[in-house]
Biopython code that builds the backbone (N, CA, C, O; Angstrom):
import numpy as np
from Bio.PDB.StructureBuilder import StructureBuilder

atoms = [
    (1, "MET", "N", (-109.391, 4.614, 87.878)),
    (1, "MET", "CA", (-108.083, 4.340, 88.467)),
    (1, "MET", "C", (-107.279, 5.631, 88.470)),
    (1, "MET", "O", (-107.138, 6.269, 87.427)),
    (2, "SER", "N", (-106.760, 6.018, 89.598)),
    (2, "SER", "CA", (-105.955, 7.233, 89.687)),
    (2, "SER", "C", (-104.552, 6.958, 89.164)),
    (2, "SER", "O", (-104.153, 5.804, 89.010)),
    (3, "SER", "N", (-103.808, 8.025, 88.893)),
    (3, "SER", "CA", (-102.456, 7.855, 88.360)),
    (3, "SER", "C", (-101.543, 7.142, 89.358)),
    (3, "SER", "O", (-100.573, 6.499, 88.957)),
    (4, "GLU", "N", (-101.846, 7.252, 90.662)),
    (4, "GLU", "CA", (-101.032, 6.573, 91.673)),
    (4, "GLU", "C", (-101.264, 5.069, 91.653)),
    (4, "GLU", "O", (-100.373, 4.305, 92.023)),
    (5, "GLU", "N", (-102.459, 4.625, 91.224)),
    (5, "GLU", "CA", (-102.794, 3.210, 91.207)),
    (5, "GLU", "C", (-102.418, 2.550, 89.887)),
    (5, "GLU", "O", (-102.493, 1.327, 89.767)),
    (6, "GLU", "N", (-102.021, 3.326, 88.911)),
    (6, "GLU", "CA", (-101.695, 2.762, 87.616)),
    (6, "GLU", "C", (-100.499, 1.841, 87.715)),
    (6, "GLU", "O", (-99.542, 2.112, 88.440)),
    (7, "VAL", "N", (-100.568, 0.767, 86.987)),
    (7, "VAL", "CA", (-99.512, -0.232, 87.019)),
    (7, "VAL", "C", (-98.293, 0.230, 86.236)),
    (7, "VAL", "O", (-97.161, 0.016, 86.668)),
    (8, "LEU", "N", (-98.515, 0.861, 85.089)),
    (8, "LEU", "CA", (-97.425, 1.346, 84.253)),
    (8, "LEU", "C", (-97.351, 2.860, 84.344)),
    (8, "LEU", "O", (-98.363, 3.545, 84.198)),
    (9, "ASN", "N", (-96.170, 3.376, 84.582)),
    (9, "ASN", "CA", (-96.023, 4.822, 84.614)),
    (9, "ASN", "C", (-95.870, 5.356, 83.183)),
    (9, "ASN", "O", (-95.793, 4.574, 82.236)),
    (10, "GLN", "N", (-95.828, 6.651, 83.028)),
    (10, "GLN", "CA", (-95.767, 7.266, 81.704)),
    (10, "GLN", "C", (-94.515, 6.844, 80.935)),
    (10, "GLN", "O", (-94.574, 6.597, 79.731)),
    (11, "ARG", "N", (-93.411, 6.765, 81.619)),
    (11, "ARG", "CA", (-92.152, 6.353, 80.969)),
    (11, "ARG", "C", (-92.262, 4.928, 80.415)),
    (11, "ARG", "O", (-91.805, 4.648, 79.307)),
    (12, "GLU", "N", (-92.873, 4.032, 81.199)),
    (12, "GLU", "CA", (-93.056, 2.652, 80.746)),
    (12, "GLU", "C", (-94.040, 2.590, 79.582)),
    (12, "GLU", "O", (-93.851, 1.794, 78.662)),
    (13, "ARG", "N", (-95.069, 3.400, 79.603)),
    (13, "ARG", "CA", (-96.025, 3.431, 78.486)),
    (13, "ARG", "C", (-95.337, 3.852, 77.188)),
    (13, "ARG", "O", (-95.640, 3.324, 76.118)),
    (14, "ILE", "N", (-94.420, 4.793, 77.289)),
    (14, "ILE", "CA", (-93.682, 5.222, 76.097)),
    (14, "ILE", "C", (-92.729, 4.111, 75.647)),
    (14, "ILE", "O", (-92.646, 3.801, 74.458)),
    (15, "ARG", "N", (-92.023, 3.526, 76.590)),
    (15, "ARG", "CA", (-91.041, 2.480, 76.260)),
    (15, "ARG", "C", (-91.694, 1.256, 75.614)),
    (15, "ARG", "O", (-91.146, 0.689, 74.669)),
    (16, "TYR", "N", (-92.850, 0.852, 76.116)),
    (16, "TYR", "CA", (-93.506, -0.369, 75.654)),
    (16, "TYR", "C", (-94.711, -0.099, 74.756)),
    (16, "TYR", "O", (-95.569, -0.969, 74.602)),
    (17, "GLN", "N", (-94.789, 1.082, 74.167)),
    (17, "GLN", "CA", (-95.977, 1.459, 73.400)),
    (17, "GLN", "C", (-96.311, 0.490, 72.270)),
    (17, "GLN", "O", (-97.489, 0.271, 71.984)),
    (18, "ARG", "N", (-95.324, -0.084, 71.631)),
    (18, "ARG", "CA", (-95.600, -1.027, 70.536)),
    (18, "ARG", "C", (-96.223, -2.322, 71.044)),
    (18, "ARG", "O", (-97.028, -2.932, 70.341)),
    (19, "GLN", "N", (-95.872, -2.742, 72.227)),
    (19, "GLN", "CA", (-96.484, -3.933, 72.817)),
    (19, "GLN", "C", (-97.883, -3.615, 73.316)),
    (19, "GLN", "O", (-98.785, -4.447, 73.221)),
    (20, "LEU", "N", (-98.064, -2.426, 73.841)),
    (20, "LEU", "CA", (-99.351, -2.053, 74.415)),
    (20, "LEU", "C", (-100.460, -1.944, 73.370)),
    (20, "LEU", "O", (-101.635, -2.101, 73.703)),
    (21, "ILE", "N", (-100.105, -1.679, 72.116)),
    (21, "ILE", "CA", (-101.144, -1.535, 71.097)),
    (21, "ILE", "C", (-101.615, -2.872, 70.538)),
    (21, "ILE", "O", (-102.578, -2.907, 69.773)),
    (22, "ILE", "N", (-100.972, -3.958, 70.896)),
    (22, "ILE", "CA", (-101.413, -5.289, 70.454)),
    (22, "ILE", "C", (-102.640, -5.657, 71.284)),
    (22, "ILE", "O", (-102.537, -5.791, 72.503)),
    (23, "PRO", "N", (-103.801, -5.823, 70.642)),
    (23, "PRO", "CA", (-105.044, -6.066, 71.397)),
    (23, "PRO", "C", (-104.968, -7.279, 72.330)),
    (23, "PRO", "O", (-105.507, -7.235, 73.436)),
    (24, "GLU", "N", (-104.324, -8.335, 71.912)),
    (24, "GLU", "CA", (-104.245, -9.546, 72.733)),
    (24, "GLU", "C", (-103.262, -9.415, 73.896)),
    (24, "GLU", "O", (-103.251, -10.257, 74.795)),
    (25, "PHE", "N", (-102.454, -8.385, 73.885)),
    (25, "PHE", "CA", (-101.431, -8.186, 74.915)),
    (25, "PHE", "C", (-101.818, -7.030, 75.822)),
    (25, "PHE", "O", (-102.160, -7.235, 76.987)),
    (26, "GLY", "N", (-101.764, -5.833, 75.296)),
    (26, "GLY", "CA", (-102.211, -4.636, 76.009)),
    (26, "GLY", "C", (-101.522, -4.383, 77.342)),
    (26, "GLY", "O", (-100.466, -4.939, 77.641)),
    (27, "GLU", "N", (-102.156, -3.526, 78.128)),
    (27, "GLU", "CA", (-101.577, -3.137, 79.419)),
    (27, "GLU", "C", (-101.564, -4.291, 80.415)),
    (27, "GLU", "O", (-100.637, -4.410, 81.216)),
    (28, "GLU", "N", (-102.582, -5.136, 80.369)),
    (28, "GLU", "CA", (-102.621, -6.284, 81.283)),
    (28, "GLU", "C", (-101.466, -7.242, 80.997)),
    (28, "GLU", "O", (-100.844, -7.751, 81.929)),
    (29, "GLY", "N", (-101.179, -7.490, 79.743)),
    (29, "GLY", "CA", (-100.052, -8.354, 79.379)),
    (29, "GLY", "C", (-98.729, -7.760, 79.815)),
    (29, "GLY", "O", (-97.849, -8.472, 80.299)),
    (30, "GLN", "N", (-98.586, -6.451, 79.643)),
    (30, "GLN", "CA", (-97.345, -5.786, 80.059)),
    (30, "GLN", "C", (-97.191, -5.814, 81.572)),
    (30, "GLN", "O", (-96.081, -5.968, 82.081)),
    (31, "ARG", "N", (-98.292, -5.668, 82.288)),
    (31, "ARG", "CA", (-98.252, -5.752, 83.747)),
    (31, "ARG", "C", (-97.821, -7.144, 84.184)),
    (31, "ARG", "O", (-97.006, -7.287, 85.096)),
    (32, "ARG", "N", (-98.363, -8.165, 83.541)),
    (32, "ARG", "CA", (-97.983, -9.540, 83.884)),
    (32, "ARG", "C", (-96.512, -9.799, 83.580)),
    (32, "ARG", "O", (-95.827, -10.484, 84.339)),
    (33, "LEU", "N", (-96.034, -9.255, 82.479)),
    (33, "LEU", "CA", (-94.619, -9.385, 82.131)),
    (33, "LEU", "C", (-93.744, -8.678, 83.165)),
    (33, "LEU", "O", (-92.707, -9.200, 83.575)),
    (34, "LYS", "N", (-94.168, -7.494, 83.577)),
    (34, "LYS", "CA", (-93.432, -6.713, 84.584)),
    (34, "LYS", "C", (-93.373, -7.449, 85.928)),
    (34, "LYS", "O", (-92.400, -7.320, 86.670)),
    (35, "ASP", "N", (-94.410, -8.212, 86.230)),
    (35, "ASP", "CA", (-94.475, -8.954, 87.491)),
    (35, "ASP", "C", (-93.819, -10.336, 87.413)),
    (35, "ASP", "O", (-93.807, -11.068, 88.403)),
    (36, "SER", "N", (-93.277, -10.696, 86.253)),
    (36, "SER", "CA", (-92.744, -12.042, 86.068)),
    (36, "SER", "C", (-91.267, -12.145, 86.454)),
    (36, "SER", "O", (-90.557, -11.147, 86.572)),
    (37, "ASN", "N", (-90.839, -13.384, 86.644)),
    (37, "ASN", "CA", (-89.454, -13.720, 86.954)),
    (37, "ASN", "C", (-88.951, -14.694, 85.906)),
    (37, "ASN", "O", (-89.673, -15.611, 85.516)),
    (38, "VAL", "N", (-87.721, -14.508, 85.444)),
    (38, "VAL", "CA", (-87.108, -15.396, 84.459)),
    (38, "VAL", "C", (-85.729, -15.788, 84.967)),
    (38, "VAL", "O", (-84.973, -14.952, 85.463)),
    (39, "ILE", "N", (-85.414, -17.072, 84.836)),
    (39, "ILE", "CA", (-84.077, -17.570, 85.160)),
    (39, "ILE", "C", (-83.464, -18.102, 83.871)),
    (39, "ILE", "O", (-84.077, -18.911, 83.175)),
    (40, "ILE", "N", (-82.270, -17.653, 83.558)),
    (40, "ILE", "CA", (-81.550, -18.138, 82.386)),
    (40, "ILE", "C", (-80.325, -18.891, 82.873)),
    (40, "ILE", "O", (-79.484, -18.342, 83.585)),
    (41, "THR", "N", (-80.236, -20.152, 82.481)),
    (41, "THR", "CA", (-79.059, -20.944, 82.841)),
    (41, "THR", "C", (-78.180, -21.066, 81.607)),
    (41, "THR", "O", (-78.635, -21.467, 80.536)),
    (42, "GLY", "N", (-76.940, -20.720, 81.776)),
    (42, "GLY", "CA", (-76.000, -20.702, 80.661)),
    (42, "GLY", "C", (-76.020, -19.338, 80.006)),
    (42, "GLY", "O", (-77.042, -18.931, 79.453)),
    (43, "ILE", "N", (-74.918, -18.635, 80.059)),
    (43, "ILE", "CA", (-74.878, -17.269, 79.562)),
    (43, "ILE", "C", (-73.957, -17.164, 78.360)),
    (43, "ILE", "O", (-73.234, -16.182, 78.189)),
    (44, "GLY", "N", (-74.000, -18.199, 77.531)),
    (44, "GLY", "CA", (-73.235, -18.155, 76.283)),
    (44, "GLY", "C", (-73.953, -17.275, 75.274)),
    (44, "GLY", "O", (-74.689, -16.359, 75.640)),
    (45, "GLY", "N", (-73.733, -17.563, 74.014)),
    (45, "GLY", "CA", (-74.313, -16.748, 72.950)),
    (45, "GLY", "C", (-75.825, -16.667, 73.010)),
    (45, "GLY", "O", (-76.380, -15.572, 72.911)),
    (46, "LEU", "N", (-76.509, -17.786, 73.169)),
    (46, "LEU", "CA", (-77.969, -17.787, 73.203)),
    (46, "LEU", "C", (-78.509, -17.191, 74.500)),
    (46, "LEU", "O", (-79.500, -16.460, 74.482)),
    (47, "GLY", "N", (-77.867, -17.497, 75.619)),
    (47, "GLY", "CA", (-78.311, -16.955, 76.904)),
    (47, "GLY", "C", (-78.203, -15.443, 76.966)),
    (47, "GLY", "O", (-79.094, -14.782, 77.501)),
    (48, "CYS", "N", (-77.128, -14.886, 76.429)),
    (48, "CYS", "CA", (-76.958, -13.425, 76.409)),
    (48, "CYS", "C", (-78.015, -12.761, 75.542)),
    (48, "CYS", "O", (-78.611, -11.757, 75.931)),
    (49, "ALA", "N", (-78.242, -13.329, 74.366)),
    (49, "ALA", "CA", (-79.251, -12.756, 73.474)),
    (49, "ALA", "C", (-80.633, -12.838, 74.111)),
    (49, "ALA", "O", (-81.406, -11.883, 74.041)),
    (50, "SER", "N", (-80.945, -13.965, 74.729)),
    (50, "SER", "CA", (-82.240, -14.123, 75.386)),
    (50, "SER", "C", (-82.420, -13.106, 76.502)),
    (50, "SER", "O", (-83.477, -12.487, 76.621)),
    (51, "ALA", "N", (-81.387, -12.933, 77.320)),
    (51, "ALA", "CA", (-81.466, -11.965, 78.423)),
    (51, "ALA", "C", (-81.738, -10.560, 77.899)),
    (51, "ALA", "O", (-82.544, -9.824, 78.468)),
    (52, "THR", "N", (-81.066, -10.193, 76.821)),
    (52, "THR", "CA", (-81.256, -8.871, 76.228)),
    (52, "THR", "C", (-82.709, -8.667, 75.825)),
    (52, "THR", "O", (-83.291, -7.619, 76.110)),
    (53, "TYR", "N", (-83.296, -9.651, 75.170)),
    (53, "TYR", "CA", (-84.672, -9.523, 74.702)),
    (53, "TYR", "C", (-85.684, -9.585, 75.844)),
    (53, "TYR", "O", (-86.699, -8.890, 75.797)),
    (54, "PHE", "N", (-85.434, -10.392, 76.855)),
    (54, "PHE", "CA", (-86.326, -10.421, 78.015)),
    (54, "PHE", "C", (-86.368, -9.052, 78.699)),
    (54, "PHE", "O", (-87.440, -8.553, 79.043)),
    (55, "VAL", "N", (-85.203, -8.460, 78.890)),
    (55, "VAL", "CA", (-85.137, -7.144, 79.529)),
    (55, "VAL", "C", (-85.811, -6.082, 78.659)),
    (55, "VAL", "O", (-86.560, -5.246, 79.164)),
    (56, "ALA", "N", (-85.548, -6.116, 77.368)),
    (56, "ALA", "CA", (-86.157, -5.140, 76.460)),
    (56, "ALA", "C", (-87.676, -5.267, 76.427)),
    (56, "ALA", "O", (-88.380, -4.273, 76.249)),
    (57, "ALA", "N", (-88.182, -6.482, 76.598)),
    (57, "ALA", "CA", (-89.633, -6.689, 76.591)),
    (57, "ALA", "C", (-90.292, -6.215, 77.872)),
    (57, "ALA", "O", (-91.492, -5.941, 77.892)),
    (58, "GLY", "N", (-89.505, -6.114, 78.958)),
    (58, "GLY", "CA", (-90.050, -5.602, 80.205)),
    (58, "GLY", "C", (-90.202, -6.607, 81.317)),
    (58, "GLY", "O", (-90.969, -6.371, 82.250)),
    (59, "VAL", "N", (-89.493, -7.732, 81.251)),
    (59, "VAL", "CA", (-89.535, -8.711, 82.339)),
    (59, "VAL", "C", (-89.100, -8.023, 83.627)),
    (59, "VAL", "O", (-88.111, -7.291, 83.648)),
    (60, "GLY", "N", (-89.834, -8.262, 84.681)),
    (60, "GLY", "CA", (-89.577, -7.573, 85.946)),
    (60, "GLY", "C", (-88.296, -7.966, 86.640)),
    (60, "GLY", "O", (-87.607, -7.115, 87.202)),
    (61, "ARG", "N", (-87.962, -9.257, 86.610)),
    (61, "ARG", "CA", (-86.783, -9.725, 87.334)),
    (61, "ARG", "C", (-86.111, -10.817, 86.525)),
    (61, "ARG", "O", (-86.761, -11.762, 86.078)),
    (62, "LEU", "N", (-84.813, -10.684, 86.339)),
    (62, "LEU", "CA", (-84.050, -11.636, 85.537)),
    (62, "LEU", "C", (-82.851, -12.121, 86.337)),
    (62, "LEU", "O", (-82.059, -11.321, 86.835)),
    (63, "LEU", "N", (-82.725, -13.430, 86.456)),
    (63, "LEU", "CA", (-81.590, -14.032, 87.143)),
    (63, "LEU", "C", (-80.807, -14.830, 86.106)),
    (63, "LEU", "O", (-81.360, -15.692, 85.424)),
    (64, "ARG", "N", (-79.527, -14.537, 85.997)),
    (64, "ARG", "CA", (-78.666, -15.264, 85.062)),
    (64, "ARG", "C", (-77.746, -16.168, 85.871)),
    (64, "ARG", "O", (-77.111, -15.736, 86.833)),
    (65, "PHE", "N", (-77.690, -17.403, 85.471)),
    (65, "PHE", "CA", (-76.851, -18.379, 86.162)),
    (65, "PHE", "C", (-75.946, -19.042, 85.143)),
    (65, "PHE", "O", (-76.394, -19.476, 84.082)),
    (66, "ASN", "N", (-74.670, -19.115, 85.480)),
    (66, "ASN", "CA", (-73.705, -19.761, 84.599)),
    (66, "ASN", "C", (-72.830, -20.671, 85.437)),
    (66, "ASN", "O", (-72.300, -20.249, 86.466)),
    (67, "GLY", "N", (-72.675, -21.895, 85.016)),
    (67, "GLY", "CA", (-71.937, -22.899, 85.783)),
    (67, "GLY", "C", (-70.455, -22.659, 85.916)),
    (67, "GLY", "O", (-69.835, -23.206, 86.827)),
    (68, "ASN", "N", (-69.850, -21.857, 85.039)),
    (68, "ASN", "CA", (-68.405, -21.673, 85.119)),
    (68, "ASN", "C", (-68.013, -20.335, 85.732)),
    (68, "ASN", "O", (-66.959, -19.792, 85.401)),
    (69, "ASP", "N", (-68.836, -19.800, 86.613)),
    (69, "ASP", "CA", (-68.522, -18.586, 87.372)),
    (69, "ASP", "C", (-68.119, -17.404, 86.490)),
    (69, "ASP", "O", (-67.274, -16.598, 86.879)),
    (70, "MET", "N", (-68.715, -17.301, 85.319)),
    (70, "MET", "CA", (-68.463, -16.174, 84.425)),
    (70, "MET", "C", (-66.995, -16.034, 84.041)),
    (70, "MET", "O", (-66.528, -14.918, 83.812)),
    (71, "LYS", "N", (-66.265, -17.128, 83.965)),
    (71, "LYS", "CA", (-64.863, -17.072, 83.529)),
    (71, "LYS", "C", (-64.796, -17.608, 82.110)),
    (71, "LYS", "O", (-64.966, -18.805, 81.875)),
    (72, "PHE", "N", (-64.554, -16.736, 81.196)),
    (72, "PHE", "CA", (-64.543, -17.090, 79.782)),
    (72, "PHE", "C", (-63.139, -16.952, 79.221)),
    (72, "PHE", "O", (-62.317, -16.190, 79.730)),
    (73, "GLN", "N", (-62.891, -17.687, 78.188)),
    (73, "GLN", "CA", (-61.655, -17.528, 77.458)),
    (73, "GLN", "C", (-61.773, -16.274, 76.596)),
    (73, "GLN", "O", (-62.867, -15.947, 76.136)),
    (74, "ILE", "N", (-60.689, -15.582, 76.375)),
    (74, "ILE", "CA", (-60.715, -14.344, 75.606)),
    (74, "ILE", "C", (-61.228, -14.584, 74.186)),
    (74, "ILE", "O", (-61.854, -13.695, 73.607)),
    (75, "ASP", "N", (-60.981, -15.746, 73.619)),
    (75, "ASP", "CA", (-61.481, -16.017, 72.269)),
    (75, "ASP", "C", (-62.975, -16.345, 72.258)),
    (75, "ASP", "O", (-63.571, -16.475, 71.189)),
    (76, "ASP", "N", (-63.575, -16.478, 73.423)),
    (76, "ASP", "CA", (-64.995, -16.769, 73.554)),
    (76, "ASP", "C", (-65.830, -15.493, 73.753)),
    (76, "ASP", "O", (-67.059, -15.554, 73.797)),
    (77, "ILE", "N", (-65.171, -14.363, 73.872)),
    (77, "ILE", "CA", (-65.847, -13.110, 74.211)),
    (77, "ILE", "C", (-66.840, -12.671, 73.138)),
    (77, "ILE", "O", (-67.836, -12.023, 73.457)),
    (78, "LYS", "N", (-66.598, -13.002, 71.906)),
    (78, "LYS", "CA", (-67.471, -12.553, 70.813)),
    (78, "LYS", "C", (-68.892, -13.099, 70.942)),
    (78, "LYS", "O", (-69.820, -12.503, 70.396)),
    (79, "ARG", "N", (-69.086, -14.193, 71.632)),
    (79, "ARG", "CA", (-70.426, -14.745, 71.771)),
    (79, "ARG", "C", (-71.053, -14.443, 73.135)),
    (79, "ARG", "O", (-72.118, -14.967, 73.462)),
    (80, "ASN", "N", (-70.402, -13.613, 73.912)),
    (80, "ASN", "CA", (-70.935, -13.292, 75.228)),
    (80, "ASN", "C", (-70.965, -11.793, 75.439)),
    (80, "ASN", "O", (-69.958, -11.189, 75.809)),
    (81, "GLU", "N", (-72.112, -11.198, 75.204)),
    (81, "GLU", "CA", (-72.258, -9.748, 75.276)),
    (81, "GLU", "C", (-72.229, -9.198, 76.698)),
    (81, "GLU", "O", (-71.986, -8.007, 76.889)),
    (82, "SER", "N", (-72.471, -10.041, 77.697)),
    (82, "SER", "CA", (-72.527, -9.532, 79.068)),
    (82, "SER", "C", (-71.152, -9.446, 79.713)),
    (82, "SER", "O", (-71.038, -9.014, 80.860)),
    (83, "CYS", "N", (-70.127, -9.841, 79.012)),
    (83, "CYS", "CA", (-68.770, -9.854, 79.526)),
    (83, "CYS", "C", (-68.000, -8.681, 78.935)),
    (83, "CYS", "O", (-68.137, -8.396, 77.746)),
    (84, "LYS", "N", (-67.215, -8.013, 79.718)),
    (84, "LYS", "CA", (-66.463, -6.853, 79.244)),
    (84, "LYS", "C", (-65.001, -7.201, 79.023)),
    (84, "LYS", "O", (-64.356, -7.815, 79.873)),
    (85, "VAL", "N", (-64.500, -6.805, 77.886)),
    (85, "VAL", "CA", (-63.092, -7.047, 77.571)),
    (85, "VAL", "C", (-62.195, -6.256, 78.515)),
    (85, "VAL", "O", (-61.053, -6.654, 78.748)),
    (86, "CYS", "N", (-62.673, -5.169, 79.052)),
    (86, "CYS", "CA", (-61.851, -4.321, 79.920)),
    (86, "CYS", "C", (-61.752, -4.876, 81.337)),
    (86, "CYS", "O", (-61.284, -4.172, 82.231)),
    (87, "SER", "N", (-62.175, -6.107, 81.568)),
    (87, "SER", "CA", (-62.084, -6.737, 82.875)),
    (87, "SER", "C", (-61.017, -7.826, 82.841)),
    (87, "SER", "O", (-61.346, -9.006, 82.719)),
    (88, "PRO", "N", (-59.741, -7.448, 82.948)),
    (88, "PRO", "CA", (-58.652, -8.418, 82.761)),
    (88, "PRO", "C", (-58.660, -9.569, 83.736)),
    (88, "PRO", "O", (-58.214, -10.657, 83.372)),
    (89, "GLY", "N", (-59.135, -9.400, 84.944)),
    (89, "GLY", "CA", (-59.149, -10.478, 85.921)),
    (89, "GLY", "C", (-60.213, -11.509, 85.641)),
    (89, "GLY", "O", (-60.240, -12.567, 86.270)),
    (90, "LEU", "N", (-61.087, -11.214, 84.705)),
    (90, "LEU", "CA", (-62.197, -12.104, 84.395)),
    (90, "LEU", "C", (-61.778, -13.280, 83.550)),
    (90, "LEU", "O", (-62.432, -14.323, 83.565)),
    (91, "PHE", "N", (-60.690, -13.126, 82.809)),
    (91, "PHE", "CA", (-60.272, -14.158, 81.870)),
    (91, "PHE", "C", (-59.145, -14.995, 82.473)),
    (91, "PHE", "O", (-58.131, -14.463, 82.926)),
    (92, "ASN", "N", (-59.335, -16.266, 82.469)),
    (92, "ASN", "CA", (-58.304, -17.174, 82.998)),
    (92, "ASN", "C", (-57.745, -18.017, 81.889)),
    (92, "ASN", "O", (-56.866, -18.845, 82.126)),
]
sb = StructureBuilder()
sb.init_structure("model")
sb.init_model(0)
sb.init_chain("A")
sb.init_seg("    ")
for serial, (resi, resn, name, xyz) in enumerate(atoms, 1):
    if name == "N":
        sb.init_residue(resn, " ", resi, " ")
    sb.init_atom(name, np.array(xyz, "f"), 0.0, 1.0, " ", f" {name:<3s}", serial, name[0])
structure = sb.get_structure()
């Protein structure tokens, strides 16, 4: 396989090196993860944490869906990492 046909580039091999050394996972597992799609419904405390770990693991595409249009109360911000306090119009 030439370097052009390789599924993972050098940067990805470095980033995911700990996953790649697991015999049951390896490069094929990482390729499958890279080609996968994940949908997360609800972006509260658990949804935010899950999204972070899915992205860190190398999921290829992540769609986050939240029923309340990403409008959180300011006292709810501590459990939602994807929301920025510096976005004043976001809080109703």
